[in-house]
N, CA, C and O atoms as CSV, one atom per row, in Angstrom:
chain,resi,resn,atom,element,x,y,z
A,1,UNK,N,N,16.394,8.910,5.768
A,1,UNK,CA,C,15.433,8.012,5.077
A,1,UNK,C,C,16.073,7.209,4.023
A,1,UNK,O,O,15.685,6.049,3.885
A,2,UNK,N,N,16.915,7.625,3.332
A,2,UNK,CA,C,17.523,6.576,2.432
A,2,UNK,C,C,18.260,5.385,2.900
A,2,UNK,O,O,18.574,4.515,2.087
A,3,UNK,N,N,18.530,5.293,4.031
A,3,UNK,CA,C,19.307,4.041,4.485
A,3,UNK,C,C,18.206,3.042,4.759
A,3,UNK,O,O,18.398,1.944,4.236
A,4,UNK,N,N,17.057,3.181,5.488
A,4,UNK,CA,C,16.045,2.219,5.596
A,4,UNK,C,C,15.659,1.626,4.419
A,4,UNK,O,O,15.598,0.405,4.280
A,5,UNK,N,N,15.330,2.622,3.356
A,5,UNK,CA,C,14.927,2.000,1.937
A,5,UNK,C,C,15.906,1.125,1.289
A,5,UNK,O,O,15.647,0.091,0.674
A,6,UNK,N,N,17.291,1.752,1.531
A,6,UNK,CA,C,18.450,0.770,1.036
A,6,UNK,C,C,18.371,-0.652,1.555
A,6,UNK,O,O,18.456,-1.686,0.892
A,7,UNK,N,N,18.174,-0.504,2.989
A,7,UNK,CA,C,18.383,-2.009,3.554
A,7,UNK,C,C,17.236,-2.669,3.408
A,7,UNK,O,O,17.281,-3.861,3.710
A,8,UNK,N,N,15.921,-2.115,2.922
A,8,UNK,CA,C,14.804,-3.012,2.584
A,8,UNK,C,C,15.170,-3.547,1.265
A,8,UNK,O,O,15.016,-4.753,1.077
A,9,UNK,N,N,15.635,-2.802,0.331
A,9,UNK,CA,C,15.801,-3.345,-0.943
A,9,UNK,C,C,16.767,-4.398,-1.071
A,9,UNK,O,O,16.534,-5.403,-1.743
A,10,UNK,N,N,18.071,-4.168,-0.324
A,10,UNK,CA,C,19.031,-4.875,-0.444
A,10,UNK,C,C,18.757,-6.328,0.219
A,10,UNK,O,O,19.146,-7.388,-0.271
A,11,UNK,N,N,18.071,-6.201,1.333
A,11,UNK,CA,C,17.721,-7.411,2.217
A,11,UNK,C,C,16.810,-8.417,1.356
A,11,UNK,O,O,16.947,-9.639,1.412
A,12,UNK,N,N,15.760,-7.688,0.464
A,12,UNK,CA,C,15.112,-8.683,-0.521
A,12,UNK,C,C,15.922,-9.268,-1.589
A,12,UNK,O,O,15.751,-10.415,-2.000
A,13,UNK,N,N,16.878,-8.392,-2.066
A,13,UNK,CA,C,17.744,-9.000,-3.211
A,13,UNK,C,C,18.743,-10.161,-2.434
A,13,UNK,O,O,18.979,-11.198,-3.054
A,14,UNK,N,N,19.204,-10.007,-1.347
A,14,UNK,CA,C,20.071,-10.970,-0.575
A,14,UNK,C,C,19.059,-12.081,-0.320
A,14,UNK,O,O,19.402,-13.169,-0.784
A,15,UNK,N,N,18.092,-12.055,0.204
A,15,UNK,CA,C,17.020,-12.949,0.529
A,15,UNK,C,C,16.854,-14.060,-0.743
A,15,UNK,O,O,16.885,-15.290,-0.694
A,16,UNK,N,N,16.668,-13.169,-1.881
A,16,UNK,CA,C,16.213,-13.970,-3.037
A,16,UNK,C,C,17.457,-15.082,-3.337
A,16,UNK,O,O,17.211,-16.239,-3.676
A,17,UNK,N,N,18.711,-14.600,-3.176
A,17,UNK,CA,C,19.795,-15.384,-3.550
A,17,UNK,C,C,20.170,-16.359,-2.379
A,17,UNK,O,O,20.496,-17.495,-2.723
A,18,UNK,N,N,20.168,-16.082,-1.127
A,18,UNK,CA,C,20.675,-16.771,0.123
A,18,UNK,C,C,19.462,-17.753,0.575
A,18,UNK,O,O,19.658,-18.859,1.079
A,19,UNK,N,N,18.248,-17.225,0.339
A,19,UNK,CA,C,17.174,-18.031,0.958
A,19,UNK,C,C,17.189,-18.390,2.394
A,19,UNK,O,O,16.746,-19.476,2.770
A,20,UNK,N,N,17.676,-17.530,3.196
A,20,UNK,CA,C,17.699,-17.701,4.546
A,20,UNK,C,C,17.579,-16.211,5.157
A,20,UNK,O,O,18.440,-15.369,4.902
A,21,UNK,N,N,16.604,-15.964,5.874
A,21,UNK,CA,C,16.441,-14.598,6.687
A,21,UNK,C,C,17.455,-14.389,7.761
A,21,UNK,O,O,17.905,-13.272,8.016
A,22,UNK,N,N,17.764,-15.334,8.306
A,22,UNK,CA,C,18.946,-15.211,9.342
A,22,UNK,C,C,20.295,-15.001,8.884
A,22,UNK,O,O,21.156,-14.444,9.566
A,23,UNK,N,N,20.485,-15.494,7.618
A,23,UNK,CA,C,21.953,-15.005,7.059
A,23,UNK,C,C,21.728,-13.486,6.672
A,23,UNK,O,O,22.600,-12.652,6.913
A,24,UNK,N,N,20.589,-13.169,6.095
A,24,UNK,CA,C,20.424,-11.721,5.600
A,24,UNK,C,C,20.586,-10.702,6.816
A,24,UNK,O,O,21.158,-9.613,6.765
A,25,UNK,N,N,19.983,-11.264,7.889
A,25,UNK,CA,C,20.025,-10.482,8.959
A,25,UNK,C,C,21.430,-10.494,9.575
A,25,UNK,O,O,21.845,-9.438,10.052
A,26,UNK,N,N,22.201,-11.592,9.609
A,26,UNK,CA,C,23.604,-11.490,10.151
A,26,UNK,C,C,24.434,-10.876,9.333
A,26,UNK,O,O,25.461,-10.428,9.844
A,27,UNK,N,N,24.233,-10.700,7.950
A,27,UNK,CA,C,25.200,-10.042,7.144
A,27,UNK,C,C,24.785,-8.364,7.373
A,27,UNK,O,O,25.706,-7.547,7.398
A,28,UNK,N,N,23.709,-8.017,7.497
A,28,UNK,CA,C,23.475,-6.695,7.909
A,28,UNK,C,C,23.901,-6.279,9.222
A,28,UNK,O,O,24.526,-5.235,9.409
A,29,UNK,N,N,23.571,-7.084,10.131
A,29,UNK,CA,C,24.056,-6.781,11.387
A,29,UNK,C,C,25.673,-6.475,11.535
A,29,UNK,O,O,26.109,-5.483,12.120
A,30,UNK,N,N,26.487,-7.486,10.913
A,30,UNK,CA,C,27.715,-7.221,10.969
A,30,UNK,C,C,28.308,-6.125,10.218
A,30,UNK,O,O,29.267,-5.493,10.662
A,31,UNK,N,N,27.792,-5.891,9.147
A,31,UNK,CA,C,28.142,-4.285,8.503
A,31,UNK,C,C,27.903,-3.436,9.150
A,31,UNK,O,O,28.776,-2.600,9.386
A,32,UNK,N,N,26.464,-3.310,9.754
A,32,UNK,CA,C,26.315,-2.068,10.492
A,32,UNK,C,C,26.949,-1.846,11.782
A,32,UNK,O,O,27.180,-0.727,12.242
A,33,UNK,N,N,27.258,-3.091,12.422
A,33,UNK,CA,C,28.078,-3.099,13.514
A,33,UNK,C,C,29.565,-2.678,13.302
A,33,UNK,O,O,30.112,-2.193,14.292
A,34,UNK,N,N,30.325,-2.795,12.120
A,34,UNK,CA,C,31.488,-2.238,11.790
A,34,UNK,C,C,31.224,-0.806,11.588
A,34,UNK,O,O,32.083,-0.093,12.109
A,35,UNK,N,N,30.342,-0.224,11.019
A,35,UNK,CA,C,29.746,1.222,10.805
A,35,UNK,C,C,29.731,1.861,12.273
A,35,UNK,O,O,30.302,2.914,12.557
A,36,UNK,N,N,29.053,1.132,13.095
A,36,UNK,CA,C,29.029,1.676,14.478
A,36,UNK,C,C,30.381,1.816,15.259
A,36,UNK,O,O,30.560,2.769,16.017
A,37,UNK,N,N,31.143,1.036,15.099
A,37,UNK,CA,C,32.561,1.166,15.819
A,37,UNK,C,C,33.326,2.077,15.011
A,37,UNK,O,O,34.205,2.672,15.634
A,38,UNK,N,N,33.223,2.341,13.785
A,38,UNK,CA,C,33.894,3.127,12.893
A,38,UNK,C,C,33.488,4.791,13.393
A,38,UNK,O,O,34.330,5.664,13.605
A,39,UNK,N,N,32.165,4.940,13.499
A,39,UNK,CA,C,31.515,6.210,13.795
A,39,UNK,C,C,31.626,6.549,15.211
A,39,UNK,O,O,31.461,7.692,15.638
A,40,UNK,N,N,31.915,5.512,15.946
A,40,UNK,CA,C,31.934,5.790,17.461
A,40,UNK,C,C,30.699,5.195,18.198
A,40,UNK,O,O,29.571,5.393,17.746
A,41,UNK,N,N,30.882,4.537,19.220
A,41,UNK,CA,C,29.774,3.740,19.886
A,41,UNK,C,C,28.981,4.902,20.794
A,41,UNK,O,O,29.435,5.482,21.781
A,42,UNK,N,N,27.781,5.060,20.231
A,42,UNK,CA,C,26.823,5.996,21.046
A,42,UNK,C,C,25.484,5.319,21.068
A,42,UNK,O,O,25.160,4.499,20.209
A,43,UNK,N,N,24.785,5.644,21.973
A,43,UNK,CA,C,23.305,4.968,22.088
A,43,UNK,C,C,22.504,5.099,20.938
A,43,UNK,O,O,21.831,4.139,20.563
A,44,UNK,N,N,22.492,6.354,20.229
A,44,UNK,CA,C,21.816,6.519,19.183
A,44,UNK,C,C,22.135,5.492,18.017
A,44,UNK,O,O,21.290,4.953,17.301
A,45,UNK,N,N,23.551,5.314,17.956
A,45,UNK,CA,C,23.761,4.316,16.752
A,45,UNK,C,C,23.496,2.873,17.254
A,45,UNK,O,O,23.156,2.055,16.399
A,46,UNK,N,N,23.600,2.511,18.401
A,46,UNK,CA,C,23.196,1.329,18.746
A,46,UNK,C,C,21.754,1.003,18.568
A,46,UNK,O,O,21.429,-0.120,18.181
A,47,UNK,N,N,20.808,1.993,18.850
A,47,UNK,CA,C,19.388,1.833,18.674
A,47,UNK,C,C,19.210,1.749,17.155
A,47,UNK,O,O,18.431,0.905,16.712
A,48,UNK,N,N,19.901,2.594,16.293
A,48,UNK,CA,C,19.894,2.517,14.938
A,48,UNK,C,C,20.203,1.257,14.368
A,48,UNK,O,O,19.464,0.729,13.537
A,49,UNK,N,N,21.325,0.714,14.799
A,49,UNK,CA,C,21.825,-0.674,14.557
A,49,UNK,C,C,20.715,-1.687,14.838
A,49,UNK,O,O,20.660,-2.613,14.029
A,50,UNK,N,N,19.965,-1.688,15.671
A,50,UNK,CA,C,19.052,-2.675,16.314
A,50,UNK,C,C,17.895,-2.432,15.294
A,50,UNK,O,O,17.359,-3.439,14.832
A,51,UNK,N,N,17.444,-1.184,14.884
A,51,UNK,CA,C,16.171,-0.965,14.320
A,51,UNK,C,C,16.418,-1.359,12.618
A,51,UNK,O,O,15.592,-1.874,11.864
A,52,UNK,N,N,17.598,-1.006,12.354
A,52,UNK,CA,C,17.907,-1.399,11.030
A,52,UNK,C,C,18.171,-2.781,10.660
A,52,UNK,O,O,18.068,-3.136,9.486
A,53,UNK,N,N,18.566,-3.727,11.755
A,53,UNK,CA,C,18.683,-5.091,11.706
A,53,UNK,C,C,17.516,-5.685,11.390
A,53,UNK,O,O,17.397,-6.498,10.474
A,54,UNK,N,N,16.333,-5.193,12.356
A,54,UNK,CA,C,15.003,-5.616,12.521
A,54,UNK,C,C,14.254,-5.233,11.137
A,54,UNK,O,O,13.302,-5.918,10.766
A,55,UNK,N,N,14.681,-4.178,10.417
A,55,UNK,CA,C,13.968,-3.839,8.998
A,55,UNK,C,C,14.520,-5.049,8.101
A,55,UNK,O,O,13.752,-5.682,7.377
A,56,UNK,N,N,15.970,-5.356,8.188
A,56,UNK,CA,C,16.397,-6.223,7.270
A,56,UNK,C,C,15.680,-7.800,7.414
A,56,UNK,O,O,15.326,-8.438,6.422
A,57,UNK,N,N,15.535,-8.299,8.816
A,57,UNK,CA,C,15.036,-9.301,9.078
A,57,UNK,C,C,13.636,-9.455,8.497
A,57,UNK,O,O,13.308,-10.343,7.710
A,58,UNK,N,N,12.758,-8.385,9.023
A,58,UNK,CA,C,11.236,-8.367,8.669
A,58,UNK,C,C,10.962,-8.518,7.077
A,58,UNK,O,O,10.170,-9.306,6.562
A,59,UNK,N,N,11.788,-7.595,6.423
A,59,UNK,CA,C,11.646,-7.660,5.110
A,59,UNK,C,C,12.144,-8.904,4.302
A,59,UNK,O,O,11.738,-9.152,3.166
A,60,UNK,N,N,13.019,-9.633,4.949
A,60,UNK,CA,C,13.581,-11.135,4.383
A,60,UNK,C,C,12.571,-11.881,4.730
A,60,UNK,O,O,12.330,-12.782,3.928
A,61,UNK,N,N,11.783,-11.812,5.800
A,61,UNK,CA,C,10.787,-12.984,6.207
A,61,UNK,C,C,9.734,-12.677,5.465
A,61,UNK,O,O,9.111,-13.582,4.911
A,62,UNK,N,N,9.402,-11.501,5.344
A,62,UNK,CA,C,8.033,-10.929,4.396
A,62,UNK,C,C,8.184,-11.405,3.046
A,62,UNK,O,O,7.219,-11.881,2.450
A,63,UNK,N,N,9.442,-11.302,2.464
A,63,UNK,CA,C,9.646,-11.695,0.909
A,63,UNK,C,C,9.447,-13.196,0.867
A,63,UNK,O,O,8.665,-13.763,0.104
A,64,UNK,N,N,10.222,-13.781,1.750
A,64,UNK,CA,C,10.145,-15.388,1.825
A,64,UNK,C,C,8.717,-15.776,2.057
A,64,UNK,O,O,8.255,-16.742,1.451
A,65,UNK,N,N,8.018,-15.110,2.865
A,65,UNK,CA,C,6.548,-15.659,2.833
A,65,UNK,C,C,5.651,-15.545,1.594
A,65,UNK,O,O,4.943,-16.460,1.174
A,66,UNK,N,N,5.761,-14.262,1.026
A,66,UNK,CA,C,5.051,-14.130,-0.207
A,66,UNK,C,C,5.546,-14.881,-1.345
A,66,UNK,O,O,4.777,-15.133,-2.272
A,67,UNK,N,N,6.849,-15.295,-1.368
A,67,UNK,CA,C,7.383,-15.934,-2.398
A,67,UNK,C,C,6.856,-17.538,-2.381
A,67,UNK,O,O,6.516,-18.158,-3.388
A,68,UNK,N,N,6.867,-18.051,-1.032
A,68,UNK,CA,C,6.326,-19.241,-0.710
A,68,UNK,C,C,4.934,-19.351,-1.044
A,68,UNK,O,O,4.512,-20.456,-1.387
A,69,UNK,N,N,4.118,-18.308,-0.990
A,69,UNK,CA,C,2.711,-18.300,-1.082
A,69,UNK,C,C,2.352,-18.348,-2.887
A,69,UNK,O,O,1.514,-18.990,-3.520
A,70,UNK,N,N,3.226,-17.526,-3.242
A,70,UNK,CA,C,3.303,-17.505,-4.713
A,70,UNK,C,C,3.504,-18.803,-5.525
A,70,UNK,O,O,2.805,-19.169,-6.470
A,71,UNK,N,N,4.527,-19.412,-5.023
A,71,UNK,CA,C,4.866,-20.797,-5.599
A,71,UNK,C,C,3.866,-21.605,-5.114
A,71,UNK,O,O,3.532,-22.384,-6.006
A,72,UNK,N,N,3.154,-21.795,-3.972
A,72,UNK,CA,C,2.197,-22.493,-3.702
A,72,UNK,C,C,1.033,-22.517,-4.743
A,72,UNK,O,O,0.523,-23.519,-5.244
A,73,UNK,N,N,0.689,-21.090,-4.984
A,73,UNK,CA,C,-0.486,-20.816,-5.778
A,73,UNK,C,C,-0.356,-21.350,-7.325
A,73,UNK,O,O,-1.248,-21.838,-8.019
A,74,UNK,N,N,0.925,-21.128,-7.637
A,74,UNK,CA,C,1.434,-21.586,-8.894
A,74,UNK,C,C,1.462,-23.005,-9.143
A,74,UNK,O,O,1.335,-23.463,-10.278
A,75,UNK,N,N,1.647,-23.806,-7.980
A,75,UNK,CA,C,1.676,-25.286,-8.183
A,75,UNK,C,C,0.384,-25.743,-8.088
A,75,UNK,O,O,0.081,-26.771,-8.693
A,76,UNK,N,N,-0.546,-25.066,-7.333
A,76,UNK,CA,C,-2.110,-25.490,-7.253
A,76,UNK,C,C,-2.543,-25.162,-8.860
A,76,UNK,O,O,-3.129,-25.999,-9.546
A,77,UNK,N,N,-2.249,-24.112,-9.249
A,77,UNK,CA,C,-2.780,-23.604,-10.643
A,77,UNK,C,C,-2.212,-24.549,-11.703
A,77,UNK,O,O,-2.931,-24.937,-12.624
A,78,UNK,N,N,-1.101,-24.878,-11.603
A,78,UNK,CA,C,-0.455,-26.077,-12.445
A,78,UNK,C,C,-0.867,-27.314,-12.413
A,78,UNK,O,O,-0.629,-28.018,-13.395
A,79,UNK,N,N,-1.485,-27.790,-11.432
A,79,UNK,CA,C,-2.095,-29.138,-11.051
A,79,UNK,C,C,-3.425,-29.039,-11.756
A,79,UNK,O,O,-3.841,-29.952,-12.469
A,80,UNK,N,N,-4.102,-27.890,-11.542
A,80,UNK,CA,C,-5.382,-27.848,-11.947
A,80,UNK,C,C,-5.203,-27.720,-13.736
A,80,UNK,O,O,-5.901,-28.344,-14.535
A,81,UNK,N,N,-4.354,-26.981,-14.013
A,81,UNK,CA,C,-4.185,-26.918,-15.641
A,81,UNK,C,C,-3.873,-28.285,-16.163
A,81,UNK,O,O,-4.443,-28.783,-17.133
A,82,UNK,N,N,-2.889,-28.887,-15.428
A,82,UNK,CA,C,-2.459,-30.322,-16.023
A,82,UNK,C,C,-3.728,-31.186,-15.961
A,82,UNK,O,O,-4.011,-31.743,-17.022
A,83,UNK,N,N,-4.498,-31.389,-14.979
A,83,UNK,CA,C,-5.595,-32.425,-14.860
A,83,UNK,C,C,-6.678,-32.044,-15.995
A,83,UNK,O,O,-7.382,-32.896,-16.538
A,84,UNK,N,N,-6.728,-30.719,-16.280
A,84,UNK,CA,C,-7.783,-30.254,-17.348
A,84,UNK,C,C,-7.196,-30.575,-18.698
A,84,UNK,O,O,-7.924,-30.471,-19.686
A,85,UNK,N,N,-5.963,-30.948,-18.823
A,85,UNK,CA,C,-5.435,-31.032,-20.132
A,85,UNK,C,C,-4.658,-29.859,-20.878
A,85,UNK,O,O,-4.176,-29.907,-22.009
A,86,UNK,N,N,-4.651,-28.820,-20.002
A,86,UNK,CA,C,-4.114,-27.494,-20.587
A,86,UNK,C,C,-2.384,-27.828,-20.353
A,86,UNK,O,O,-2.060,-28.408,-19.317
A,87,UNK,N,N,-1.576,-27.527,-21.119
A,87,UNK,CA,C,-0.040,-27.833,-21.031
A,87,UNK,C,C,0.539,-26.284,-20.647
A,87,UNK,O,O,1.700,-26.348,-20.244
A,88,UNK,N,N,0.147,-25.298,-20.672
A,88,UNK,CA,C,0.738,-24.048,-20.048
A,88,UNK,C,C,1.032,-24.230,-18.644
A,88,UNK,O,O,0.340,-24.985,-17.961
A,89,UNK,N,N,1.984,-23.608,-18.179
A,89,UNK,CA,C,2.308,-23.712,-16.944
A,89,UNK,C,C,2.016,-22.209,-16.209
A,89,UNK,O,O,1.885,-21.231,-16.946
A,90,UNK,N,N,1.923,-22.061,-14.822
A,90,UNK,CA,C,1.804,-20.860,-14.327
A,90,UNK,C,C,3.028,-19.980,-14.372
A,90,UNK,O,O,3.004,-18.764,-14.561
A,91,UNK,N,N,4.141,-20.752,-14.171
A,91,UNK,CA,C,5.582,-20.057,-14.128
A,91,UNK,C,C,6.024,-19.309,-15.312
A,91,UNK,O,O,6.806,-18.359,-15.278
A,92,UNK,N,N,5.476,-19.798,-16.357
A,92,UNK,CA,C,5.771,-19.089,-17.560
A,92,UNK,C,C,4.914,-17.951,-18.260
A,92,UNK,O,O,5.128,-17.382,-19.330
A,93,UNK,N,N,3.999,-17.803,-17.454
A,93,UNK,CA,C,2.843,-16.532,-17.894
A,93,UNK,C,C,3.416,-15.317,-17.347
A,93,UNK,O,O,2.835,-14.241,-17.490
């Protein structure tokens, strides 16, 4: 149970800095592939590798989607505040 949660959190952190879900997925796939070879290649470990890689990819994509939606909402709100004469920006609230 701890491994999927750790992968979820770490993939969001990596997505924040790398800004590329495929890079995040590639990093997790390569690390997990090394672990699979170290532990011995079995069908269960290969399935776990695929599932954990999908978790990393989906969490990175979902984070990127919500971040872009938030930035779009802030941009729209900032434009409304600027046109109304308000000087505060959405990003600093």
